[in-house]
N, CA and C atoms of all chains as a GROMACS GRO file, in nm:
protein
  588
    1MET      N    1   1.064  -2.163   0.411
    1MET     CA    2   1.190  -2.101   0.459
    1MET      C    3   1.184  -2.074   0.610
    2THR      N    4   1.290  -2.109   0.679
    2THR     CA    5   1.293  -2.086   0.824
    2THR      C    6   1.348  -1.946   0.853
    3LEU      N    7   1.336  -1.906   0.980
    3LEU     CA    8   1.392  -1.778   1.025
    3LEU      C    9   1.542  -1.774   0.997
    4ASP      N   10   1.611  -1.886   1.024
    4ASP     CA   11   1.756  -1.890   1.000
    4ASP      C   12   1.791  -1.876   0.852
    5ASP      N   13   1.712  -1.939   0.764
    5ASP     CA   14   1.736  -1.924   0.619
    5ASP      C   15   1.725  -1.777   0.579
    6LEU      N   16   1.618  -1.714   0.628
    6LEU     CA   17   1.594  -1.574   0.591
    6LEU      C   18   1.704  -1.484   0.646
    7ARG      N   19   1.750  -1.514   0.766
    7ARG     CA   20   1.859  -1.434   0.824
    7ARG      C   21   1.989  -1.453   0.747
    8ARG      N   22   2.011  -1.575   0.699
    8ARG     CA   23   2.130  -1.598   0.616
    8ARG      C   24   2.119  -1.519   0.486
    9ASP      N   25   1.998  -1.513   0.428
    9ASP     CA   26   1.978  -1.432   0.307
    9ASP      C   27   2.011  -1.285   0.336
   10ILE      N   28   1.961  -1.236   0.449
   10ILE     CA   29   1.989  -1.096   0.485
   10ILE      C   30   2.139  -1.073   0.503
   11ASP      N   31   2.207  -1.166   0.567
   11ASP     CA   32   2.353  -1.151   0.584
   11ASP      C   33   2.424  -1.142   0.449
   12ARG      N   34   2.376  -1.222   0.353
   12ARG     CA   35   2.439  -1.218   0.219
   12ARG      C   36   2.410  -1.085   0.150
   13VAL      N   37   2.286  -1.037   0.162
   13VAL     CA   38   2.253  -0.906   0.104
   13VAL      C   39   2.339  -0.798   0.170
   14ASP      N   40   2.355  -0.808   0.302
   14ASP     CA   41   2.435  -0.707   0.375
   14ASP      C   42   2.580  -0.704   0.327
   15GLU      N   43   2.634  -0.821   0.294
   15GLU     CA   44   2.773  -0.825   0.243
   15GLU      C   45   2.785  -0.747   0.113
   16VAL      N   46   2.685  -0.763   0.025
   16VAL     CA   47   2.688  -0.690  -0.102
   16VAL      C   48   2.664  -0.541  -0.076
   17LEU      N   49   2.574  -0.509   0.018
   17LEU     CA   50   2.548  -0.368   0.051
   17LEU      C   51   2.676  -0.299   0.099
   18VAL      N   52   2.751  -0.366   0.187
   18VAL     CA   53   2.876  -0.306   0.238
   18VAL      C   54   2.973  -0.282   0.122
   19ARG      N   55   2.982  -0.383   0.032
   19ARG     CA   56   3.074  -0.368  -0.082
   19ARG      C   57   3.033  -0.249  -0.168
   20LEU      N   58   2.901  -0.237  -0.195
   20LEU     CA   59   2.852  -0.127  -0.280
   20LEU      C   60   2.866   0.009  -0.213
   21LEU      N   61   2.840   0.014  -0.083
   21LEU     CA   62   2.854   0.142  -0.010
   21LEU      C   63   3.000   0.188  -0.016
   22ASN      N   64   3.093   0.094  -0.008
   22ASN     CA   65   3.234   0.130  -0.019
   22ASN      C   66   3.273   0.166  -0.162
   23GLU      N   67   3.210   0.101  -0.259
   23GLU     CA   68   3.236   0.136  -0.399
   23GLU      C   69   3.188   0.280  -0.424
   24ARG      N   70   3.069   0.311  -0.371
   24ARG     CA   71   3.015   0.446  -0.381
   24ARG      C   72   3.110   0.545  -0.314
   25ALA      N   73   3.161   0.507  -0.197
   25ALA     CA   74   3.251   0.594  -0.122
   25ALA      C   75   3.381   0.619  -0.198
   26ARG      N   76   3.427   0.518  -0.274
   26ARG     CA   77   3.548   0.538  -0.354
   26ARG      C   78   3.523   0.642  -0.464
   27CYS      N   79   3.404   0.637  -0.525
   27CYS     CA   80   3.367   0.741  -0.624
   27CYS      C   81   3.364   0.878  -0.558
   28VAL      N   82   3.309   0.882  -0.436
   28VAL     CA   83   3.299   1.009  -0.362
   28VAL      C   84   3.440   1.065  -0.334
   29CYS      N   85   3.534   0.978  -0.299
   29CYS     CA   86   3.672   1.024  -0.276
   29CYS      C   87   3.732   1.081  -0.404
   30GLU      N   88   3.707   1.014  -0.517
   30GLU     CA   89   3.757   1.065  -0.646
   30GLU      C   90   3.698   1.202  -0.676
   31ILE      N   91   3.567   1.215  -0.649
   31ILE     CA   92   3.500   1.344  -0.670
   31ILE      C   93   3.562   1.451  -0.581
   32GLY      N   94   3.592   1.413  -0.457
   32GLY     CA   95   3.656   1.507  -0.364
   32GLY      C   96   3.790   1.556  -0.418
   33LYS      N   97   3.870   1.462  -0.471
   33LYS     CA   98   4.002   1.501  -0.526
   33LYS      C   99   3.985   1.594  -0.646
   34LEU      N  100   3.889   1.561  -0.733
   34LEU     CA  101   3.862   1.646  -0.849
   34LEU      C  102   3.818   1.786  -0.808
   35LYS      N  103   3.725   1.791  -0.710
   35LYS     CA  104   3.676   1.922  -0.665
   35LYS      C  105   3.790   2.005  -0.606
   36LYS      N  106   3.881   1.936  -0.536
   36LYS     CA  107   3.996   2.006  -0.477
   36LYS      C  108   4.082   2.067  -0.589
   37GLU      N  109   4.109   1.986  -0.694
   37GLU     CA  110   4.187   2.035  -0.808
   37GLU      C  111   4.120   2.154  -0.875
   38LEU      N  112   3.987   2.143  -0.887
   38LEU     CA  113   3.912   2.245  -0.962
   38LEU      C  114   3.867   2.362  -0.873
   39GLY      N  115   3.893   2.349  -0.742
   39GLY     CA  116   3.853   2.456  -0.650
   39GLY      C  117   3.703   2.469  -0.634
   40ILE      N  118   3.632   2.356  -0.641
   40ILE     CA  119   3.485   2.357  -0.628
   40ILE      C  120   3.447   2.322  -0.484
   41GLU      N  121   3.342   2.383  -0.436
   41GLU     CA  122   3.288   2.359  -0.301
   41GLU      C  123   3.237   2.214  -0.287
   42VAL      N  124   3.266   2.149  -0.172
   42VAL     CA  125   3.219   2.012  -0.147
   42VAL      C  126   3.066   2.007  -0.147
   43TYR      N  127   3.006   2.096  -0.069
   43TYR     CA  128   2.860   2.090  -0.049
   43TYR      C  129   2.788   2.146  -0.170
   44GLN      N  130   2.720   2.058  -0.242
   44GLN     CA  131   2.646   2.101  -0.361
   44GLN      C  132   2.502   2.054  -0.345
   45PRO      N  133   2.420   2.136  -0.281
   45PRO     CA  134   2.284   2.093  -0.250
   45PRO      C  135   2.202   2.050  -0.371
   46SER      N  136   2.228   2.109  -0.488
   46SER     CA  137   2.146   2.073  -0.604
   46SER      C  138   2.178   1.929  -0.646
   47ARG      N  139   2.305   1.888  -0.637
   47ARG     CA  140   2.342   1.749  -0.669
   47ARG      C  141   2.280   1.654  -0.565
   48GLU      N  142   2.281   1.694  -0.438
   48GLU     CA  143   2.222   1.608  -0.334
   48GLU      C  144   2.073   1.589  -0.359
   49LYS      N  145   2.006   1.696  -0.401
   49LYS     CA  146   1.863   1.686  -0.434
   49LYS      C  147   1.841   1.592  -0.552
   50ASP      N  148   1.931   1.600  -0.653
   50ASP     CA  149   1.920   1.511  -0.770
   50ASP      C  150   1.933   1.365  -0.728
   51VAL      N  151   2.027   1.337  -0.636
   51VAL     CA  152   2.047   1.199  -0.590
   51VAL      C  153   1.920   1.149  -0.524
   52LEU      N  154   1.860   1.232  -0.438
   52LEU     CA  155   1.738   1.190  -0.368
   52LEU      C  156   1.621   1.172  -0.465
   53ARG      N  157   1.612   1.263  -0.563
   53ARG     CA  158   1.504   1.252  -0.662
   53ARG      C  159   1.519   1.121  -0.740
   54HIS      N  160   1.644   1.089  -0.776
   54HIS     CA  161   1.673   0.968  -0.853
   54HIS      C  162   1.633   0.841  -0.775
   55VAL      N  163   1.675   0.832  -0.648
   55VAL     CA  164   1.644   0.709  -0.573
   55VAL      C  165   1.494   0.700  -0.541
   56ARG      N  166   1.431   0.814  -0.514
   56ARG     CA  167   1.285   0.813  -0.492
   56ARG      C  168   1.212   0.758  -0.614
   57ALA      N  169   1.259   0.800  -0.732
   57ALA     CA  170   1.191   0.762  -0.857
   57ALA      C  171   1.198   0.611  -0.880
   58ILE      N  172   1.307   0.548  -0.839
   58ILE     CA  173   1.322   0.403  -0.866
   58ILE      C  174   1.280   0.319  -0.745
   59ALA      N  175   1.233   0.384  -0.639
   59ALA     CA  176   1.201   0.311  -0.516
   59ALA      C  177   1.055   0.271  -0.505
   60SER      N  178   0.975   0.314  -0.602
   60SER     CA  179   0.830   0.300  -0.584
   60SER      C  180   0.781   0.155  -0.585
   61GLU      N  181   0.860   0.064  -0.642
   61GLU     CA  182   0.817  -0.076  -0.656
   61GLU      C  183   0.831  -0.158  -0.527
   62GLY      N  184   0.927  -0.125  -0.443
   62GLY     CA  185   0.964  -0.214  -0.333
   62GLY      C  186   0.887  -0.189  -0.206
   63PRO      N  187   0.904  -0.279  -0.108
   63PRO     CA  188   0.832  -0.266   0.019
   63PRO      C  189   0.876  -0.146   0.103
   64LEU      N  190   0.998  -0.097   0.084
   64LEU     CA  191   1.040   0.019   0.164
   64LEU      C  192   0.968   0.146   0.121
   65GLY      N  193   0.954   0.165  -0.008
   65GLY     CA  194   0.886   0.285  -0.058
   65GLY      C  195   0.977   0.405  -0.060
   66PRO      N  196   0.937   0.510  -0.135
   66PRO     CA  197   1.022   0.626  -0.158
   66PRO      C  198   1.065   0.701  -0.030
   67ASP      N  199   0.976   0.712   0.070
   67ASP     CA  200   1.012   0.789   0.189
   67ASP      C  201   1.123   0.721   0.269
   68ALA      N  202   1.110   0.590   0.290
   68ALA     CA  203   1.213   0.518   0.366
   68ALA      C  204   1.345   0.517   0.289
   69ILE      N  205   1.336   0.497   0.157
   69ILE     CA  206   1.458   0.500   0.075
   69ILE      C  207   1.525   0.637   0.083
   70ALA      N  208   1.445   0.743   0.077
   70ALA     CA  209   1.502   0.878   0.084
   70ALA      C  210   1.567   0.901   0.221
   71ARG      N  211   1.501   0.853   0.330
   71ARG     CA  212   1.563   0.868   0.464
   71ARG      C  213   1.700   0.799   0.468
   72LEU      N  214   1.707   0.677   0.412
   72LEU     CA  215   1.834   0.604   0.413
   72LEU      C  216   1.940   0.677   0.329
   73PHE      N  217   1.899   0.729   0.215
   73PHE     CA  218   1.997   0.798   0.130
   73PHE      C  219   2.040   0.933   0.188
   74GLU      N  220   1.954   0.995   0.267
   74GLU     CA  221   2.000   1.117   0.337
   74GLU      C  222   2.120   1.084   0.424
   75ARG      N  223   2.116   0.967   0.488
   75ARG     CA  224   2.229   0.924   0.572
   75ARG      C  225   2.351   0.889   0.489
   76ILE      N  226   2.326   0.820   0.376
   76ILE     CA  227   2.437   0.782   0.288
   76ILE      C  228   2.507   0.908   0.236
   77ILE      N  229   2.427   1.008   0.199
   77ILE     CA  230   2.482   1.135   0.150
   77ILE      C  231   2.558   1.205   0.262
   78ASP      N  232   2.505   1.198   0.384
   78ASP     CA  233   2.569   1.258   0.500
   78ASP      C  234   2.709   1.198   0.520
   79GLU      N  235   2.717   1.066   0.515
   79GLU     CA  236   2.847   0.999   0.531
   79GLU      C  237   2.940   1.033   0.414
   80ALA      N  238   2.883   1.045   0.294
   80ALA     CA  239   2.962   1.079   0.176
   80ALA      C  240   3.024   1.218   0.191
   81ARG      N  241   2.943   1.313   0.241
   81ARG     CA  242   2.990   1.450   0.258
   81ARG      C  243   3.104   1.456   0.360
   82ARG      N  244   3.086   1.379   0.468
   82ARG     CA  245   3.185   1.371   0.574
   82ARG      C  246   3.319   1.318   0.518
   83LEU      N  247   3.309   1.214   0.436
   83LEU     CA  248   3.427   1.152   0.375
   83LEU      C  249   3.494   1.248   0.276
   84GLU      N  250   3.410   1.314   0.195
   84GLU     CA  251   3.462   1.406   0.094
   84GLU      C  252   3.534   1.524   0.162
   85ARG      N  253   3.480   1.572   0.272
   85ARG     CA  254   3.545   1.681   0.346
   85ARG      C  255   3.683   1.637   0.394
   86ARG      N  256   3.690   1.509   0.439
   86ARG     CA  257   3.820   1.458   0.486
   86ARG      C  258   3.920   1.457   0.371
   87VAL      N  259   3.873   1.416   0.252
   87VAL     CA  260   3.961   1.412   0.135
   87VAL      C  261   4.004   1.552   0.095
   88VAL      N  262   3.909   1.647   0.094
   88VAL     CA  263   3.938   1.781   0.043
   88VAL      C  264   4.016   1.865   0.144
   89HIS      N  265   3.973   1.864   0.270
   89HIS     CA  266   4.033   1.955   0.367
   89HIS      C  267   4.117   1.883   0.471
   90GLY      N  268   4.123   1.748   0.460
   90GLY     CA  269   4.190   1.674   0.569
   90GLY      C  270   4.118   1.695   0.700
   91GLU      N  271   3.990   1.738   0.689
   91GLU     CA  272   3.908   1.765   0.809
   91GLU      C  273   3.855   1.639   0.869
   92SER      N  274   3.834   1.638   0.998
   92SER     CA  275   3.751   1.537   1.060
   92SER      C  276   3.640   1.610   1.131
   93ASP      N  277   3.516   1.587   1.087
   93ASP     CA  278   3.407   1.655   1.158
   93ASP      C  279   3.356   1.570   1.272
   94GLY      N  280   3.437   1.471   1.307
   94GLY     CA  281   3.423   1.392   1.428
   94GLY      C  282   3.284   1.345   1.456
   95ALA      N  283   3.238   1.364   1.576
   95ALA     CA  284   3.109   1.310   1.617
   95ALA      C  285   3.000   1.415   1.609
   96ALA      N  286   3.023   1.520   1.528
   96ALA     CA  287   2.930   1.633   1.522
   96ALA      C  288   2.787   1.590   1.488
   97HIS      N  289   2.773   1.484   1.408
   97HIS     CA  290   2.638   1.444   1.368
   97HIS      C  291   2.576   1.337   1.458
   98GLU      N  292   2.652   1.289   1.556
   98GLU     CA  293   2.597   1.181   1.639
   98GLU      C  294   2.500   1.234   1.743
   99MET      N  295   3.881   1.060  -1.554
   99MET     CA  296   3.735   1.062  -1.532
   99MET      C  297   3.685   1.201  -1.491
  100THR      N  298   3.576   1.243  -1.550
  100THR     CA  299   3.522   1.375  -1.516
  100THR      C  300   3.425   1.362  -1.398
  101LEU      N  301   3.385   1.477  -1.344
  101LEU     CA  302   3.286   1.481  -1.237
  101LEU      C  303   3.156   1.412  -1.284
  102ASP      N  304   3.116   1.440  -1.408
  102ASP     CA  305   2.993   1.379  -1.461
  102ASP      C  306   3.003   1.227  -1.472
  103ASP      N  307   3.120   1.177  -1.516
  103ASP     CA  308   3.140   1.031  -1.522
  103ASP      C  309   3.123   0.970  -1.384
  104LEU      N  310   3.187   1.032  -1.285
  104LEU     CA  311   3.183   0.978  -1.149
  104LEU      C  312   3.042   0.982  -1.092
  105ARG      N  313   2.970   1.089  -1.125
  105ARG     CA  314   2.832   1.100  -1.078
  105ARG      C  315   2.742   0.996  -1.144
  106ARG      N  316   2.770   0.968  -1.270
  106ARG     CA  317   2.694   0.861  -1.337
  106ARG      C  318   2.724   0.726  -1.271
  107ASP      N  319   2.850   0.704  -1.235
  107ASP     CA  320   2.885   0.579  -1.164
  107ASP      C  321   2.808   0.569  -1.032
  108ILE      N  322   2.802   0.680  -0.960
  108ILE     CA  323   2.729   0.682  -0.832
  108ILE      C  324   2.581   0.652  -0.856
  109ASP      N  325   2.523   0.712  -0.960
  109ASP     CA  326   2.381   0.687  -0.990
  109ASP      C  327   2.356   0.538  -1.016
  110ARG      N  328   2.451   0.476  -1.086
  110ARG     CA  329   2.436   0.332  -1.115
  110ARG      C  330   2.448   0.249  -0.987
  111VAL      N  331   2.544   0.285  -0.902
  111VAL     CA  332   2.557   0.215  -0.773
  111VAL      C  333   2.429   0.234  -0.691
  112ASP      N  334   2.374   0.355  -0.692
  112ASP     CA  335   2.253   0.384  -0.615
  112ASP      C  336   2.135   0.298  -0.662
  113GLU      N  337   2.128   0.275  -0.794
  113GLU     CA  338   2.019   0.191  -0.845
  113GLU      C  339   2.028   0.049  -0.788
  114VAL      N  340   2.150  -0.004  -0.781
  114VAL     CA  341   2.167  -0.138  -0.725
  114VAL      C  342   2.142  -0.136  -0.574
  115LEU      N  343   2.186  -0.028  -0.508
  115LEU     CA  344   2.160  -0.015  -0.363
  115LEU      C  345   2.011  -0.018  -0.334
  116VAL      N  346   1.932   0.057  -0.411
  116VAL     CA  347   1.786   0.060  -0.390
  116VAL      C  348   1.728  -0.080  -0.409
  117ARG      N  349   1.775  -0.150  -0.514
  117ARG     CA  350   1.724  -0.285  -0.541
  117ARG      C  351   1.757  -0.377  -0.423
  118LEU      N  352   1.880  -0.369  -0.374
  118LEU     CA  353   1.922  -0.456  -0.264
  118LEU      C  354   1.851  -0.422  -0.133
  119LEU      N  355   1.833  -0.292  -0.108
  119LEU     CA  356   1.762  -0.252   0.015
  119LEU      C  357   1.620  -0.306   0.013
  120ASN      N  358   1.559  -0.306  -0.105
  120ASN     CA  359   1.423  -0.361  -0.116
  120ASN      C  360   1.422  -0.513  -0.108
  121GLU      N  361   1.529  -0.576  -0.159
  121GLU     CA  362   1.539  -0.722  -0.148
  121GLU      C  363   1.553  -0.759   0.001
  122ARG      N  364   1.636  -0.683   0.072
  122ARG     CA  365   1.651  -0.703   0.217
  122ARG      C  366   1.517  -0.684   0.288
  123ALA      N  367   1.444  -0.580   0.245
  123ALA     CA  368   1.314  -0.549   0.307
  123ALA      C  369   1.213  -0.662   0.283
  124ARG      N  370   1.221  -0.725   0.166
  124ARG     CA  371   1.131  -0.838   0.139
  124ARG      C  372   1.161  -0.954   0.234
  125CYS      N  373   1.290  -0.980   0.261
  125CYS     CA  374   1.326  -1.084   0.361
  125CYS      C  375   1.271  -1.045   0.498
  126VAL      N  376   1.282  -0.917   0.531
  126VAL     CA  377   1.233  -0.868   0.661
  126VAL      C  378   1.082  -0.890   0.673
  127CYS      N  379   1.009  -0.866   0.564
  127CYS     CA  380   0.863  -0.889   0.565
  127CYS      C  381   0.833  -1.037   0.589
  128GLU      N  382   0.909  -1.126   0.522
  128GLU     CA  383   0.890  -1.270   0.542
  128GLU      C  384   0.917  -1.308   0.687
  129ILE      N  385   1.023  -1.250   0.743
  129ILE     CA  386   1.057  -1.276   0.884
  129ILE      C  387   0.943  -1.229   0.974
  130GLY      N  388   0.886  -1.112   0.941
  130GLY     CA  389   0.773  -1.060   1.019
  130GLY      C  390   0.655  -1.156   1.019
  131LYS      N  391   0.625  -1.210   0.898
  131LYS     CA  392   0.512  -1.305   0.888
  131LYS      C  393   0.540  -1.431   0.969
  132LEU      N  394   0.663  -1.482   0.960
  132LEU     CA  395   0.702  -1.600   1.037
  132LEU      C  396   0.690  -1.576   1.187
  133LYS      N  397   0.741  -1.459   1.231
  133LYS     CA  398   0.736  -1.426   1.375
  133LYS      C  399   0.592  -1.418   1.423
  134LYS      N  400   0.507  -1.362   1.337
  134LYS     CA  401   0.365  -1.352   1.372
  134LYS      C  402   0.305  -1.492   1.391
  135GLU      N  403   0.332  -1.581   1.294
  135GLU     CA  404   0.285  -1.720   1.305
  135GLU      C  405   0.334  -1.787   1.433
  136LEU      N  406   0.464  -1.762   1.463
  136LEU     CA  407   0.528  -1.831   1.576
  136LEU      C  408   0.508  -1.758   1.709
  137GLY      N  409   0.446  -1.639   1.703
  137GLY     CA  410   0.424  -1.561   1.824
  137GLY      C  411   0.552  -1.509   1.887
  138ILE      N  412   0.651  -1.474   1.801
  138ILE     CA  413   0.780  -1.422   1.850
  138ILE      C  414   0.778  -1.270   1.844
  139GLU      N  415   0.844  -1.206   1.940
  139GLU     CA  416   0.856  -1.059   1.947
  139GLU      C  417   0.938  -1.006   1.827
  140VAL      N  418   0.892  -0.893   1.768
  140VAL     CA  419   0.965  -0.831   1.656
  140VAL      C  420   1.105  -0.788   1.698
  141TYR      N  421   1.111  -0.716   1.809
  141TYR     CA  422   1.238  -0.655   1.851
  141TYR      C  423   1.328  -0.760   1.914
  142GLN      N  424   1.436  -0.794   1.844
  142GLN     CA  425   1.529  -0.894   1.896
  142GLN      C  426   1.668  -0.832   1.898
  143PRO      N  427   1.701  -0.764   2.010
  143PRO     CA  428   1.827  -0.689   2.014
  143PRO      C  429   1.952  -0.774   1.987
  144SER      N  430   1.948  -0.902   2.023
  144SER     CA  431   2.069  -0.983   2.003
  144SER      C  432   2.093  -1.005   1.854
  145ARG      N  433   1.986  -1.022   1.776
  145ARG     CA  434   2.000  -1.035   1.630
  145ARG      C  435   2.050  -0.903   1.570
  146GLU      N  436   1.997  -0.791   1.620
  146GLU     CA  437   2.041  -0.661   1.568
  146GLU      C  438   2.190  -0.641   1.594
  147LYS      N  439   2.235  -0.683   1.713
  147LYS     CA  440   2.379  -0.673   1.744
  147LYS      C  441   2.461  -0.762   1.651
  148ASP      N  442   2.409  -0.883   1.622
  148ASP     CA  443   2.480  -0.973   1.530
  148ASP      C  444   2.496  -0.910   1.392
  149VAL      N  445   2.388  -0.844   1.344
  149VAL     CA  446   2.392  -0.779   1.212
  149VAL      C  447   2.501  -0.672   1.211
  150LEU      N  448   2.506  -0.591   1.317
  150LEU     CA  449   2.606  -0.484   1.323
  150LEU      C  450   2.747  -0.541   1.333
  151ARG      N  451   2.762  -0.649   1.411
  151ARG     CA  452   2.894  -0.712   1.425
  151ARG      C  453   2.940  -0.765   1.290
  152HIS      N  454   2.846  -0.825   1.217
  152HIS     CA  455   2.877  -0.882   1.086
  152HIS      C  456   2.923  -0.775   0.987
  153VAL      N  457   2.849  -0.665   0.977
  153VAL     CA  458   2.887  -0.562   0.878
  153VAL      C  459   3.014  -0.489   0.920
  154ARG      N  460   3.034  -0.470   1.050
  154ARG     CA  461   3.159  -0.409   1.097
  154ARG      C  462   3.279  -0.495   1.056
  155ALA      N  463   3.262  -0.627   1.070
  155ALA     CA  464   3.374  -0.719   1.043
  155ALA      C  465   3.416  -0.715   0.896
  156ILE      N  466   3.319  -0.692   0.806
  156ILE     CA  467   3.353  -0.694   0.663
  156ILE      C  468   3.377  -0.553   0.608
  157ALA      N  469   3.369  -0.451   0.694
  157ALA     CA  470   3.378  -0.312   0.646
  157ALA      C  471   3.519  -0.256   0.656
  158SER      N  472   3.612  -0.332   0.710
  158SER     CA  473   3.742  -0.275   0.745
  158SER      C  474   3.826  -0.236   0.622
  159GLU      N  475   3.796  -0.295   0.506
  159GLU     CA  476   3.878  -0.269   0.386
  159GLU      C  477   3.846  -0.136   0.316
  160GLY      N  478   3.724  -0.089   0.328
  160GLY     CA  479   3.680   0.022   0.243
  160GLY      C  480   3.704   0.158   0.302
  161PRO      N  481   3.682   0.263   0.220
  161PRO     CA  482   3.704   0.401   0.268
  161PRO      C  483   3.605   0.444   0.378
  162LEU      N  484   3.487   0.385   0.384
  162LEU     CA  485   3.392   0.428   0.487
  162LEU      C  486   3.438   0.383   0.626
  163GLY      N  487   3.485   0.261   0.635
  163GLY     CA  488   3.531   0.211   0.765
  163GLY      C  489   3.415   0.161   0.850
  164PRO      N  490   3.448   0.082   0.953
  164PRO     CA  491   3.344   0.014   1.034
  164PRO      C  492   3.246   0.109   1.104
  165ASP      N  493   3.293   0.226   1.152
  165ASP     CA  494   3.202   0.315   1.226
  165ASP      C  495   3.093   0.372   1.134
  166ALA      N  496   3.134   0.421   1.017
  166ALA     CA  497   3.036   0.478   0.924
  166ALA      C  498   2.941   0.369   0.874
  167ILE      N  499   2.996   0.252   0.845
  167ILE     CA  500   2.909   0.140   0.801
  167ILE      C  501   2.809   0.105   0.911
  168ALA      N  502   2.856   0.100   1.035
  168ALA     CA  503   2.764   0.067   1.145
  168ALA      C  504   2.656   0.174   1.160
  169ARG      N  505   2.694   0.302   1.146
  169ARG     CA  506   2.592   0.410   1.153
  169ARG      C  507   2.485   0.390   1.046
  170LEU      N  508   2.530   0.357   0.924
  170LEU     CA  509   2.433   0.338   0.815
  170LEU      C  510   2.344   0.217   0.842
  171PHE      N  511   2.403   0.110   0.892
  171PHE     CA  512   2.321  -0.010   0.918
  171PHE      C  513   2.227   0.009   1.038
  172GLU      N  514   2.264   0.095   1.131
  172GLU     CA  515   2.168   0.126   1.238
  172GLU      C  516   2.040   0.182   1.178
  173ARG      N  517   2.054   0.266   1.075
  173ARG     CA  518   1.937   0.323   1.007
  173ARG      C  519   1.863   0.217   0.928
  174ILE      N  520   1.939   0.130   0.860
  174ILE     CA  521   1.876   0.024   0.780
  174ILE      C  522   1.795  -0.068   0.872
  175ILE      N  523   1.852  -0.100   0.988
  175ILE     CA  524   1.783  -0.185   1.086
  175ILE      C  525   1.659  -0.113   1.140
  176ASP      N  526   1.672   0.017   1.161
  176ASP     CA  527   1.560   0.098   1.209
  176ASP      C  528   1.442   0.092   1.111
  177GLU      N  529   1.473   0.109   0.982
  177GLU     CA  530   1.368   0.101   0.880
  177GLU      C  531   1.311  -0.041   0.872
  178ALA      N  532   1.397  -0.141   0.889
  178ALA     CA  533   1.352  -0.281   0.885
  178ALA      C  534   1.254  -0.308   0.998
  179ARG      N  535   1.287  -0.258   1.118
  179ARG     CA  536   1.201  -0.281   1.235
  179ARG      C  537   1.064  -0.215   1.213
  180ARG      N  538   1.067  -0.094   1.158
  180ARG     CA  539   0.945  -0.020   1.128
  180ARG      C  540   0.855  -0.098   1.031
  181LEU      N  541   0.919  -0.155   0.927
  181LEU     CA  542   0.847  -0.233   0.826
  181LEU      C  543   0.792  -0.362   0.887
  182GLU      N  544   0.874  -0.428   0.968
  182GLU     CA  545   0.834  -0.554   1.029
  182GLU      C  546   0.716  -0.534   1.123
  183ARG      N  547   0.717  -0.422   1.195
  183ARG     CA  548   0.605  -0.390   1.285
  183ARG      C  549   0.476  -0.373   1.206
  184ARG      N  550   0.491  -0.309   1.087
  184ARG     CA  551   0.372  -0.290   1.002
  184ARG      C  552   0.317  -0.425   0.959
  185VAL      N  553   0.408  -0.518   0.923
  185VAL     CA  554   0.366  -0.652   0.880
  185VAL      C  555   0.301  -0.727   0.996
  186VAL      N  556   0.360  -0.720   1.114
  186VAL     CA  557   0.313  -0.801   1.227
  186VAL      C  558   0.188  -0.742   1.292
  187HIS      N  559   0.190  -0.611   1.317
  187HIS     CA  560   0.079  -0.549   1.392
  187HIS      C  561  -0.011  -0.463   1.306
  188GLY      N  562   0.025  -0.448   1.177
  188GLY     CA  563  -0.049  -0.353   1.097
  188GLY      C  564  -0.033  -0.211   1.150
  189GLU      N  565   0.077  -0.194   1.226
  189GLU     CA  566   0.105  -0.063   1.288
  189GLU      C  567   0.168   0.032   1.187
  190SER      N  568   0.145   0.161   1.206
  190SER     CA  569   0.226   0.260   1.138
  190SER      C  570   0.284   0.349   1.244
  191ASP      N  571   0.417   0.351   1.256
  191ASP     CA  572   0.473   0.441   1.358
  191ASP      C  573   0.508   0.576   1.298
  192GLY      N  574   0.452   0.598   1.180
  192GLY     CA  575   0.450   0.728   1.114
  192GLY      C  576   0.580   0.803   1.118
  193ALA      N  577   0.573   0.927   1.160
  193ALA     CA  578   0.690   1.014   1.155
  193ALA      C  579   0.760   1.020   1.290
  194ALA      N  580   0.736   0.920   1.374
  194ALA     CA  581   0.789   0.922   1.510
  194ALA      C  582   0.940   0.940   1.515
  195HIS      N  583   1.011   0.889   1.413
  195HIS     CA  584   1.158   0.897   1.417
  195HIS      C  585   1.212   1.018   1.343
  196GLU      N  586   1.122   1.094   1.281
  196GLU     CA  587   1.175   1.207   1.202
  196GLU      C  588   1.214   1.323   1.292
   0.00000   0.00000   0.00000
């Protein structure tokens, strides 16, 4: 396999990753709407811990390993929280995390 | 759909995300080995820009949007570079980015 072949493989994986990240985000928006209806707080640290525990547990086989996977999911959760806040409060927390 | 249903959906998406992130990482390791053989530098900013341009271009349809997708991929690229360095130099840059 050449460098170009491998880069094409990565581009294809990235296309699926973008699709899945947006699918996840759509679930997060639905959760935001539900929480708004039910009057539940967006930030639920125990659920965030469960998500990290779950991905760590299934990450042990791959080359990234649990720590790198957890770092990436901390960011995914961060973006999810930002999106959910927008759904629930119409808030934009802008560039606060940059 | 209940909150629990939606959370189960997210857990399932996360499982596929972990699998894909590791599949991407395996390609990155192969690229690292090739670069080592060919004596090419790990850090190739023009390729990193291409990756970001690519994911931005396909991110416009979803709720996350191009900026959030690009932020997430900056982290994915960061982890990829860290892994590639380990493959090429046997380096560990440890907790330098934490």
